[in-house]
C-alpha positions in Angstrom: 103.3 152.3 188.0 101.6 149.1 186.8 100.7 148.6 183.1 96.9 148.7 183.7 97.1 152.1 185.5 96.1 150.8 188.9 97.2 153.1 191.6 99.6 152.4 194.5 98.6 153.1 198.0 100.4 152.6 201.3 98.8 152.4 204.7 101.5 153.1 207.3 100.5 152.0 210.8 102.2 154.0 213.5 100.4 153.2 216.8 103.3 152.5 219.1 103.4 154.2 222.5 107.1 153.9 223.2 106.5 151.9 226.4 108.7 148.9 225.3 111.3 151.2 224.0 111.5 153.0 227.3 110.9 156.4 225.8 108.3 159.1 226.7 108.1 159.9 223.0 106.5 157.3 220.7 109.3 155.5 218.9 108.0 156.4 215.5 108.7 160.0 216.4 112.2 159.5 217.6 115.1 161.0 215.6 117.0 158.4 213.5 120.2 160.0 212.2 118.6 163.5 212.3 115.1 162.6 211.0 112.0 161.1 212.6 111.6 157.3 212.1 108.1 157.8 210.6 109.3 160.4 208.2 112.0 158.1 206.9 109.3 155.4 206.4 107.0 157.7 204.6 109.7 158.9 202.2 110.5 155.4 201.0 106.9 154.9 199.9 106.7 158.3 198.3 109.8 157.3 196.3 108.0 154.2 195.2 105.1 156.3 193.8 102.5 155.5 196.5 99.7 157.7 197.8 100.2 157.5 201.6 97.8 157.1 204.6 99.4 157.3 208.0 97.4 155.7 210.8 98.0 157.4 214.2 96.3 157.3 217.6 94.2 160.5 218.1 96.4 161.6 220.9 99.5 161.6 218.7 98.2 163.5 215.7 98.7 167.0 217.0 102.3 166.1 217.9 102.9 164.7 214.4 101.4 167.7 212.7 103.7 170.0 214.7 106.7 167.9 213.8 105.9 168.0 210.1 105.4 171.8 210.2 108.6 172.4 212.2 110.7 170.3 209.9 108.9 171.4 206.6 108.3 167.7 205.8 107.4 167.8 202.1 105.6 164.5 201.6 101.8 164.9 201.2 99.9 162.2 203.2 96.5 161.6 204.8 96.3 161.0 208.5 93.7 158.5 209.7 92.8 157.7 213.3 94.0 154.4 214.7 91.8 151.9 216.5 92.3 149.9 219.6 94.0 147.1 217.7 96.1 146.8 214.6 93.2 145.2 212.8 91.0 148.2 213.5 93.8 150.6 212.5 94.3 148.9 209.1 90.6 148.9 208.6 90.4 152.6 209.3 93.3 153.1 206.9 91.5 151.3 204.1 88.4 153.4 204.8 90.5 156.6 204.5 91.5 155.9 200.9 89.2 157.9 198.6 88.1 156.4 195.3 89.9 153.1 195.9 89.4 150.8 192.9 89.4 147.0 193.1 92.4 146.8 190.8 94.5 149.3 192.9 97.3 148.0 195.1 97.6 148.6 198.8 100.7 148.1 200.9 100.4 147.8 204.7 103.6 148.7 206.5 104.8 149.2 210.0 105.7 152.8 210.7 108.8 151.7 212.6 110.3 149.8 209.7 112.1 152.8 208.1 114.8 150.9 206.3 112.7 148.9 203.7 114.4 149.7 200.4 112.5 151.2 197.5 113.5 148.0 195.6 111.7 145.8 198.1 108.6 148.1 198.0 108.5 147.9 194.2 109.0 144.1 194.4 106.0 143.8 196.6 103.8 146.0 194.5 104.8 144.2 191.3 104.2 140.7 192.8 100.8 141.8 194.2 99.9 143.1 190.8 100.6 139.8 189.3 99.3 137.4 191.9 97.1 139.4 194.2 99.4 139.5 197.2 103.0 139.9 198.3 104.4 139.0 201.7 108.1 139.7 202.3 109.9 137.1 204.3 113.4 136.2 205.3 115.1 133.0 206.6 115.3 132.9 210.4 118.9 133.0 211.6 118.2 131.4 215.0 117.1 127.9 215.8 113.5 127.8 216.8 111.6 125.6 219.2 107.9 125.2 219.7 106.7 125.1 223.4 103.8 122.8 224.0 101.0 123.2 226.4 102.5 120.8 228.9 105.7 122.8 229.0 107.8 120.5 226.8 109.3 121.7 223.6 110.3 120.4 220.2 112.6 121.6 217.5 111.2 123.0 214.3 113.0 122.6 211.0 114.5 126.1 210.4 114.7 125.5 206.6 110.9 125.3 206.4 110.3 128.5 208.4 110.2 132.1 207.4 110.2 135.3 209.4 107.5 137.7 208.1 108.0 141.4 207.4 106.1 144.3 205.9 105.1 145.9 203.5 102.4 143.2 203.0 100.8 144.2 199.7 97.5 143.3 198.1 95.1 144.1 195.3 92.5 146.3 196.9 89.5 144.1 196.1 91.2 141.2 198.0 92.2 143.3 201.0 88.9 145.2 201.4 86.9 141.9 201.3 89.2 140.2 203.8 88.9 143.1 206.3 85.1 143.2 205.9 84.7 140.9 208.9 84.7 141.0 212.7 88.2 140.8 214.3 89.5 137.4 215.3 92.3 136.5 217.8 93.8 134.4 214.9 94.6 137.7 213.0 98.3 138.4 213.6 99.0 140.3 210.5 97.4 141.2 207.1 98.4 137.9 205.6 96.5 136.0 208.2 93.4 138.2 207.6 93.6 137.5 203.9 94.2 133.8 204.4 91.2 133.6 206.7 89.1 134.8 203.8 90.2 131.8 201.7 93.0 133.3 199.7 96.6 132.0 199.3 99.3 134.6 199.7 102.5 134.9 197.7 105.8 135.1 199.5 108.6 137.4 198.2 112.2 137.8 199.3 112.5 140.3 202.1 115.6 142.1 203.5 117.5 141.4 206.6 118.1 145.2 206.9 114.3 145.8 207.0 114.3 145.7 210.8 111.4 146.8 213.1 112.5 149.3 215.6 111.2 148.0 218.9 114.1 148.4 221.4 117.0 150.9 221.8 119.4 148.4 220.3 117.3 148.4 217.1 117.9 152.1 216.8 121.7 151.6 217.2 121.6 149.0 214.4 119.4 151.2 212.2 121.9 154.1 212.6 124.8 151.9 211.5 122.9 150.6 208.5 122.1 154.2 207.4 125.7 155.2 208.0 126.9 152.3 205.8 124.4 153.0 203.0 122.6 149.7 203.3 119.1 151.1 203.2 118.5 152.4 199.7 
């Protein structure tokens, strides 16, 4: 915990339908080495001392409750109802936190990023405590080109670019104020919402193993990482 007794919260957004994954079951509910992806994600934040809000579509909540009961999932968490967009879901997650103080810390994380280490989560909370925000990033491994409106493209300097991950973590006062607006198409993640409110964000070192499970090949990679012990 932080020195000034501010509390740690995590909003875990799990609104995927499984369509891109090619599964009838939402990918956050699929078993990853014997345990649901979302359960693995929640456990990491529990280990980091966070109070957890899981944001799920209304139609997935009964399934989730049954899964938790069947597996005797021990981590206490609140379930909030997701919105039509990620912005709405995060906003609902913020509203679901009771007695949230301005100095508290809130991490927003993708439910299908189950391999973020506790060390990374702590690093994000600690940086947000010191600077107000923490956005984990990694260096892109591929060359990147920008496609222009006329169909031409240009190379971008890879050394100046970063790939953005979650948990994106903020002091509560900053996050609540930033989300107290109407949604904009310019909002691609929490960092963009906070920046639009006039705040700079702090970048922290992410982890190449902190992958987002979107396709079946991501699940294969995640299983190997767990097998090799690369996700502590």
